C-alpha positions as CSV (number, residue, x, y, z in Angstrom):
1,X,0.0,0.1,0.0
2,X,1.4,3.5,-0.6
3,X,1.7,6.4,1.5
4,X,-1.5,8.1,-0.4
5,X,-3.4,5.1,-0.6
6,X,-3.0,4.4,3.3
7,X,-4.0,8.3,3.9
8,X,-7.2,7.3,2.4
9,X,-8.4,5.1,4.9
10,X,-11.4,5.6,7.4
11,X,-9.1,6.5,10.3
12,X,-8.7,10.3,10.9
13,X,-4.9,11.3,10.3
14,X,-2.8,13.6,12.3
15,X,0.6,14.9,11.4
16,X,3.7,16.3,13.4
17,X,6.4,18.2,12.0
18,X,9.7,18.3,13.4
19,X,13.0,16.8,13.3
20,X,12.6,12.9,13.4
21,X,14.8,10.4,14.6
22,X,15.0,6.6,15.0
23,X,17.2,3.7,14.8
24,X,17.0,0.7,12.3
25,X,19.4,-1.4,14.2
26,X,22.4,-1.0,16.6
27,X,24.7,1.9,15.4
28,X,28.2,1.5,14.3
29,X,31.1,3.1,16.5
30,X,32.9,3.6,13.6
31,X,30.6,5.8,11.6
32,X,28.9,9.1,12.5
33,X,25.6,9.3,12.9
34,X,24.9,11.2,9.9
35,X,26.9,8.3,8.0
36,X,25.2,5.4,9.8
37,X,22.6,3.4,7.8
38,X,20.8,2.6,10.9
39,X,20.3,6.2,12.4
40,X,17.5,7.5,10.3
41,X,17.5,11.2,10.9
42,X,15.2,14.1,9.2
43,X,16.0,17.6,10.3
44,X,12.7,18.5,8.9
45,X,10.5,15.7,9.3
46,X,6.9,14.7,9.0
47,X,5.6,11.9,11.0
48,X,1.8,11.0,10.3
49,X,-0.3,8.9,12.6
50,X,-3.6,7.4,12.4
51,X,-5.6,4.9,14.7
52,X,-2.9,4.9,17.3
53,X,-0.1,3.8,14.6
54,X,2.2,5.4,12.7
55,X,1.3,5.5,8.8
56,X,4.5,7.3,7.5
57,X,7.5,9.2,8.7
58,X,10.1,11.1,6.6
59,X,11.4,14.2,5.1
60,X,8.5,16.8,5.2
61,X,9.0,18.2,1.9
62,X,8.5,14.6,0.2
63,X,5.4,13.7,2.5
64,X,3.6,16.9,2.6
65,X,1.9,16.5,-0.7
66,X,0.2,13.3,0.4
67,X,-1.7,15.1,3.1
68,X,-5.3,16.0,2.6
69,X,-6.4,19.8,3.5
70,X,-8.3,18.2,6.2
71,X,-5.2,16.9,8.1
72,X,-4.3,18.6,11.3
73,X,-0.6,19.3,11.4
74,X,1.1,20.1,14.8
75,X,4.0,22.3,14.5
76,X,6.8,21.2,16.8
77,X,9.5,22.8,14.4
78,X,12.9,23.2,16.5
79,X,12.3,20.2,18.7
80,X,13.0,16.5,18.0
81,X,10.5,13.6,17.6
82,X,11.6,10.1,18.5
83,X,10.2,7.1,19.8
84,X,9.3,7.1,23.4
85,X,11.8,5.4,25.8
86,X,11.5,1.9,26.9
87,X,12.7,1.4,30.8
88,X,13.4,-2.4,31.0
89,X,13.7,-2.6,34.9
90,X,11.8,-0.7,37.5
91,X,9.7,-1.4,40.6
92,X,6.7,0.7,40.8
93,X,6.2,0.2,44.5
94,X,9.5,1.6,45.4
95,X,8.3,4.9,43.9
96,X,8.0,6.4,47.8
97,X,11.5,5.0,48.8
98,X,13.6,6.7,46.0
99,X,16.5,8.1,47.5
100,X,16.5,6.3,50.6
101,X,20.0,6.0,52.4
102,X,21.4,2.7,53.1
103,X,25.0,1.2,52.9
104,X,24.5,-1.8,50.5
105,X,21.8,-3.6,48.7
106,X,20.6,-6.1,51.5
107,X,20.3,-3.6,54.2
108,X,18.4,-1.4,51.7
109,X,16.1,-4.1,51.0
110,X,15.2,-4.9,54.7
111,X,15.3,-1.3,55.9
112,X,13.1,0.5,52.9
113,X,11.9,-1.8,50.3
114,X,10.2,-4.6,52.0
115,X,8.1,-2.4,54.8
116,X,7.0,-0.3,51.8
117,X,6.0,-3.3,49.7
118,X,3.9,-4.6,52.7
119,X,1.3,-1.6,52.2
120,X,0.4,-2.9,48.7
121,X,-2.3,-5.3,50.3
122,X,-4.3,-2.3,50.0
123,X,-5.9,-2.1,47.0
124,X,-6.6,1.8,47.2
125,X,-2.9,2.5,48.0
126,X,-1.8,0.3,45.0
127,X,-4.1,2.3,42.6
128,X,-2.9,5.6,44.0
129,X,0.7,4.8,43.6
130,X,0.1,3.1,40.2
131,X,-1.4,6.4,38.9
132,X,1.6,8.4,40.4
133,X,4.0,5.9,38.8
134,X,2.6,6.1,35.4
135,X,2.4,10.1,35.5
136,X,6.3,10.2,36.1
137,X,7.1,8.0,33.5
138,X,5.1,9.6,31.2
139,X,6.5,13.0,32.1
140,X,10.1,11.7,31.6
141,X,9.2,10.4,28.1
142,X,8.7,6.7,29.2
143,X,6.2,5.1,27.1
144,X,6.9,1.6,27.9
145,X,8.5,-0.5,30.9
146,X,9.0,-3.9,32.4
147,X,7.8,-3.6,35.9
148,X,8.0,-5.3,39.2
149,X,4.7,-5.2,41.4
150,X,4.7,-6.7,44.9
151,X,3.8,-10.5,45.8
152,X,0.2,-9.2,46.4
153,X,-2.2,-10.2,43.4
154,X,-4.0,-6.6,43.7
155,X,-0.7,-4.8,43.3
156,X,-0.5,-6.1,39.6
157,X,-4.4,-5.5,39.1
158,X,-4.0,-2.0,40.2
159,X,-1.1,-1.6,38.0
160,X,-2.3,-3.0,34.8
161,X,-6.1,-1.4,35.2
162,X,-4.0,2.0,35.2
163,X,-1.8,1.3,32.5
164,X,-5.0,0.1,30.4
165,X,-6.6,3.3,30.9
166,X,-3.8,4.9,29.4
167,X,-3.5,2.5,26.5
168,X,0.0,1.9,27.2
169,X,2.2,-0.8,26.1
170,X,3.8,-2.3,29.7
171,X,5.1,-5.4,31.1
172,X,4.4,-6.5,34.4
173,X,4.0,-9.2,37.2
174,X,3.8,-10.4,40.8
175,X,6.8,-11.0,42.6
176,X,7.3,-14.4,43.9
177,X,9.1,-15.1,47.0
178,X,8.5,-17.8,49.7
179,X,11.7,-17.1,51.9
180,X,13.9,-14.4,53.4
181,X,11.4,-12.0,53.5
182,X,9.0,-10.9,56.2
183,X,5.8,-13.1,56.3
184,X,3.6,-10.0,55.3
185,X,5.2,-10.6,52.0
186,X,5.8,-14.3,51.9
187,X,3.8,-16.6,49.3
188,X,4.5,-20.1,48.7
189,X,5.8,-22.2,45.6
190,X,2.4,-23.5,45.3
191,X,0.4,-20.0,45.8
192,X,2.8,-18.1,44.1
193,X,2.7,-20.1,40.7
194,X,-1.1,-20.4,41.0
195,X,-1.6,-16.5,41.5
196,X,0.9,-15.9,38.4
197,X,-0.8,-18.1,36.3
198,X,-4.3,-16.6,36.8
199,X,-2.8,-13.3,36.6
200,X,-1.0,-14.0,33.1
201,X,-4.0,-15.5,31.8
202,X,-6.2,-12.7,32.9
203,X,-3.9,-9.7,31.6
204,X,-1.4,-11.0,29.0
205,X,-2.5,-9.5,25.5
206,X,-5.2,-8.0,27.0
207,X,-4.8,-4.7,24.9
208,X,-1.4,-3.5,25.1
209,X,-0.6,-5.3,28.3
210,X,2.0,-8.2,28.9
211,X,2.8,-10.7,31.7
212,X,6.2,-11.1,33.4
213,X,7.0,-14.1,35.6
214,X,8.7,-12.4,38.3
215,X,10.5,-14.2,40.9
216,X,12.4,-11.5,42.7
217,X,15.6,-12.9,42.8
218,X,17.0,-16.2,43.9
219,X,17.9,-15.8,47.8
220,X,13.9,-15.1,48.1
221,X,12.8,-18.3,46.4
222,X,13.1,-21.7,47.5
223,X,14.1,-24.4,45.0
224,X,10.6,-25.2,45.1
225,X,9.5,-21.9,43.7
226,X,12.2,-21.8,41.2
227,X,11.3,-24.8,39.9
228,X,7.4,-24.2,39.6
229,X,8.4,-20.8,37.8
230,X,10.5,-22.9,35.4
231,X,7.6,-25.2,34.8
232,X,5.4,-21.9,34.1
233,X,7.9,-20.3,31.6
234,X,8.2,-23.5,29.6
235,X,4.3,-24.0,29.6
236,X,3.7,-20.1,28.7
237,X,6.8,-19.2,26.3
238,X,5.0,-16.1,25.1
239,X,5.1,-14.3,28.7
240,X,8.2,-12.6,29.8
241,X,10.4,-13.2,32.7
242,X,12.3,-11.0,34.9
243,X,14.7,-11.1,37.8
244,X,17.9,-10.0,39.4
245,X,21.4,-11.5,39.2
246,X,24.8,-10.7,40.3
247,X,24.2,-7.3,41.5
248,X,26.5,-7.0,44.5
249,X,29.3,-8.9,46.0
250,X,27.5,-9.4,49.2
251,X,24.5,-10.8,47.5
252,X,26.7,-13.3,45.6
253,X,28.1,-14.2,49.1
254,X,24.8,-15.1,50.5
255,X,23.4,-16.9,47.1
256,X,26.6,-19.2,47.1
257,X,25.7,-20.1,50.9
258,X,22.0,-20.7,49.9
259,X,22.7,-22.7,46.6
260,X,25.8,-24.7,47.3
261,X,27.2,-26.8,44.4
262,X,26.2,-24.2,41.3
263,X,28.7,-23.2,39.0
264,X,27.7,-19.3,39.4
265,X,24.8,-17.5,40.4
266,X,23.5,-17.2,37.1
267,X,23.7,-21.0,36.7
268,X,21.1,-21.5,39.2
269,X,18.6,-19.8,36.9
270,X,20.0,-22.0,34.2
271,X,19.5,-25.1,35.9
272,X,15.7,-24.1,36.7
273,X,14.9,-23.1,32.8
274,X,14.9,-19.5,33.2
275,X,17.2,-18.3,30.7
276,X,15.2,-18.0,27.8
277,X,14.1,-15.5,25.2
278,X,11.8,-12.7,26.8
279,X,13.9,-12.8,29.8
280,X,15.2,-9.6,31.4
281,X,18.1,-9.9,34.1
282,X,18.7,-7.0,36.2
283,X,22.4,-5.8,36.8
284,X,24.3,-8.7,35.6
285,X,27.3,-6.9,37.1
286,X,29.3,-10.0,38.3
287,X,29.2,-12.0,35.6
288,X,32.1,-14.0,33.9
289,X,32.8,-15.1,30.5
290,X,30.7,-18.4,30.5
291,X,27.7,-16.6,32.1
292,X,27.6,-13.9,29.3
293,X,28.0,-17.1,26.8
294,X,24.9,-18.4,28.2
295,X,23.1,-15.3,28.2
296,X,24.0,-14.8,24.4
297,X,23.0,-18.6,23.6
298,X,19.6,-18.4,25.5
299,X,18.8,-15.0,24.1
300,X,18.3,-13.9,27.8
301,X,19.1,-10.0,28.1
302,X,20.8,-7.9,30.7
303,X,19.4,-4.8,32.3
304,X,22.0,-2.5,33.1
305,X,21.0,-0.2,35.9
306,X,23.8,2.7,36.2
307,X,21.9,5.0,38.7
308,X,21.2,2.1,41.3
309,X,24.5,0.5,40.8
310,X,26.1,3.9,41.8
311,X,24.0,4.8,44.3
312,X,24.1,1.1,46.1
313,X,27.6,0.9,45.3
314,X,27.4,-2.4,43.5
315,X,29.7,-2.3,40.6
316,X,30.5,-1.2,37.4
317,X,28.6,-3.1,34.2
318,X,31.3,-4.1,31.9
319,X,30.3,-2.9,28.3
320,X,33.1,-4.2,26.5
321,X,33.1,-7.8,27.9
322,X,29.1,-7.6,27.1
323,X,29.8,-6.8,23.6
324,X,32.7,-9.1,23.0
325,X,30.3,-11.8,24.2
326,X,27.6,-10.7,21.9
327,X,25.1,-10.9,24.7
328,X,21.9,-8.4,24.5
329,X,21.6,-5.3,26.9
330,X,19.7,-2.5,27.6
331,X,19.7,0.7,29.8
332,X,17.2,0.9,33.0
333,X,16.3,3.0,35.9
334,X,15.5,0.6,38.6
335,X,13.8,3.0,40.5
336,X,13.7,3.0,43.7
337,X,17.2,1.6,44.0
338,X,17.8,4.1,41.0
339,X,17.4,7.5,41.6
340,X,15.8,9.1,38.7
341,X,13.0,8.5,36.4
342,X,14.5,9.8,33.8
343,X,15.8,7.8,30.9
344,X,18.2,10.8,30.1
345,X,19.5,10.8,33.5
346,X,20.3,7.1,33.3
347,X,22.2,7.6,30.0
348,X,24.4,10.3,31.5
349,X,25.4,7.9,34.4
350,X,25.8,4.7,32.1
351,X,28.4,6.8,30.0
352,X,30.3,7.7,33.1
353,X,30.2,3.9,34.1
354,X,31.6,3.1,30.6
355,X,34.4,5.7,31.1
356,X,35.6,4.3,34.3
357,X,36.0,1.2,32.4
358,X,37.6,2.9,29.6
359,X,34.6,2.4,27.3
360,X,33.1,5.3,25.4
361,X,29.2,4.5,25.1
362,X,28.4,7.2,22.5
363,X,25.0,9.4,22.3
364,X,23.7,7.4,19.4
365,X,24.0,4.1,21.3
366,X,22.7,5.3,24.2
367,X,19.5,6.5,22.6
368,X,19.4,3.1,20.6
369,X,19.6,1.2,23.9
370,X,16.6,3.1,25.2
371,X,14.2,2.6,22.2
372,X,14.9,0.2,19.1
373,X,17.3,-2.0,21.3
374,X,15.4,-2.4,24.3
375,X,12.2,-3.1,21.9
376,X,14.5,-5.5,20.2
377,X,15.8,-7.1,23.5
378,X,11.9,-7.5,24.4
379,X,10.9,-9.2,21.3
380,X,8.9,-6.4,20.5
381,X,11.0,-5.1,17.4
382,X,8.5,-3.5,14.9
383,X,5.8,-2.9,17.5
384,X,7.4,-0.3,19.6
385,X,10.8,1.7,19.8
386,X,10.7,3.0,16.0
387,X,9.0,5.8,13.7
388,X,8.8,3.3,10.9
389,X,5.2,2.9,9.4
390,X,3.1,0.0,10.9
391,X,4.6,0.5,14.5
392,X,2.5,1.6,17.5
393,X,2.5,5.4,17.5
394,X,4.1,5.7,21.1
395,X,6.9,9.0,20.4
396,X,8.1,11.9,22.6
397,X,9.0,15.4,21.6
398,X,12.3,16.6,22.9
399,X,13.0,20.4,23.5
400,X,16.6,21.5,22.9
401,X,15.8,24.7,24.4
402,X,14.2,23.3,27.6
403,X,17.1,24.9,30.1
404,X,19.2,27.8,29.6
405,X,22.3,25.6,29.7
406,X,20.9,22.9,27.4
407,X,19.8,25.6,24.8
408,X,23.3,27.2,24.9
409,X,25.1,23.9,24.3
410,X,22.6,22.7,21.7
411,X,22.9,25.9,19.9
412,X,26.4,25.3,19.1
413,X,26.0,21.4,18.2
414,X,28.1,20.9,15.1
415,X,26.6,17.2,14.5
416,X,23.7,15.0,15.4
417,X,26.0,13.1,18.1
418,X,26.9,16.2,19.8
419,X,23.0,17.1,20.2
420,X,22.2,13.5,21.3
421,X,24.9,13.9,23.7
422,X,23.9,17.3,25.1
423,X,20.2,15.8,25.7
424,X,22.0,12.5,27.6
425,X,24.3,14.6,29.6
426,X,22.3,17.9,30.5
427,X,18.7,16.6,29.9
428,X,15.8,15.6,32.5
429,X,12.3,15.6,32.8
430,X,12.5,19.1,31.5
431,X,13.6,18.3,28.4
432,X,10.5,16.3,27.6
433,X,7.8,18.6,26.1
434,X,5.6,15.8,25.1
435,X,4.7,12.4,25.5
436,X,2.5,10.5,22.9
437,X,1.0,6.8,23.6
438,X,-0.8,5.2,20.8
439,X,-1.1,8.5,19.0
440,X,-2.8,10.5,22.2
441,X,-1.1,13.4,24.0
442,X,-0.9,11.9,27.6
443,X,1.8,14.7,28.9
444,X,2.7,18.0,27.7
445,X,5.3,19.8,29.9
446,X,3.0,23.0,29.4
447,X,-0.5,21.9,29.5
448,X,-0.6,18.1,30.8
449,X,-2.3,15.7,28.8
450,X,-3.3,17.9,26.2
451,X,-1.2,19.4,23.3
452,X,-1.8,23.1,23.3
453,X,-3.6,24.8,20.4
454,X,-1.0,27.1,19.7
455,X,0.8,24.3,18.5
456,X,-1.7,23.1,15.9
457,X,-1.4,24.5,12.0
458,X,-4.5,24.4,10.2
459,X,-3.2,25.2,7.1
460,X,-0.2,22.8,5.4
461,X,2.8,24.7,4.3
C-alpha cells in the first residue's frame, strides 16, 4: 500500500512536523550518526499517525503533498521527535522510597523496600501509587516499561488497570518470594505459581498489556519455587520473565551459601530453565565469560541500571565484555534503587560507568539502547521503539531549549552526535515537551495531557 492510498483509509490522520530520529539497528561506533544507515534522521521531518499507529515518517517536503487539506498538523519545529523511551527494569512500589539511604543492597531491601511493599495489600494504595508512577514515567518520556509489582495480586491488577486506562504498552508481574522476607510479603511455591498463572491468563495480551513471571531473586525463592516458575516459563513461552542476578558482592556470597554446588549465580536460573528469550535479568555486574556466553546463547537480556549501581555501590557494568560476548543488554532506571525516573539521567550515568572502564558509550548508542535496542531485547521489534510505518505511535517530543544551559549547548552542536550527547548529559524531565501513547498526547510539559492549541497548524505549508 502506498502512503497516498493509506491516507485514504477511514481513520482520521494527524501529522507532526519536527526533527525525526529513530534507529533500524545498533549504530556503528566507526561511523558518524550522519553516515550510519542504522540512524534515520530528518532535520525537517513529518510524522503521520492514524488509529494509534504510524502511517509514515520522513522528510517533510517529500510527504506533505500526500496529506489532505483536512489533516491537522502539529507544528513542533525546532524540537526533536523520537520513539518513547523503554525502561526495562523498574519497581513501581518503590516510588515512595527513591533516594533512601543505605550502605548496601541487602540493608536497603530490609530497611526500606520490604516495609514499603507491605502497604500494597491495600488495593486503594496500590491504585494511587500506580497512577503516580505512570504519571512520572510519562513526564520523563517513558512510554513502555518492564515493571515489578509486589507479591500481592492486587498490586498487579492495580497497575495493569491504570496502564490500560492510558492505553500503554506495559510489561509487569507479581513478585514471587517464599523465603528470606517478612511474613506479610511471603507466598508459597504453590500459591506463587497459582497466582502468577491466574494473573498472566487475565492480563497477558489484554489490550497492550503483557505479563512477566517475576521471581524477585534467587535468595528469596526456594528451589521449589524456582522449579515451579520454570514450569510456568516452559508452559507459557509467550510471556516474559524478569529477575535480578549478580548485583552486589554481598549478594553473591549469600547466594553461594543458599545454593551450594552451582557453577555461578546465573547457573542457578539456568538449571531451573529460566534463561530463555523474553527474559530480563537486572544488573548482571558480576558475571564471567561463561555466564555471558549463556546469556547470549539463550537470548536472555541484561538490564544495566547505572544510577542504582552507583547509588548502592554495587559495581560497574562491563560494556566491553558484554559486547565481546555478543550478549544482549539494555539500559534501565531501577527506581527506587535507581535515583531518577529519567532515561536521560540514566544515560548520563551509563556513559560515566563506561568511561570508568575505559569504554566510550556514544550518544547514538545510548538512545538506541533506550528505544529500538530495548524493543529488540523484548522481542517487540516492529511493534514499539521506532517511527517506522506500522509501528505503534508511542513517541516523545524533545526540546533542545528546555533549560538555558541545554539551549546554549545545543545551539552550538556541530553534529547529531553532539546534539544527542547534550540531551543525555544535560537533559532531564524538563527536556520532554510532550509524550504520546498510541497517538494520544498523554503528557505535555506546558499543559498536562493535552497538546496546546498554539501548536496546531490548520494549513499545510
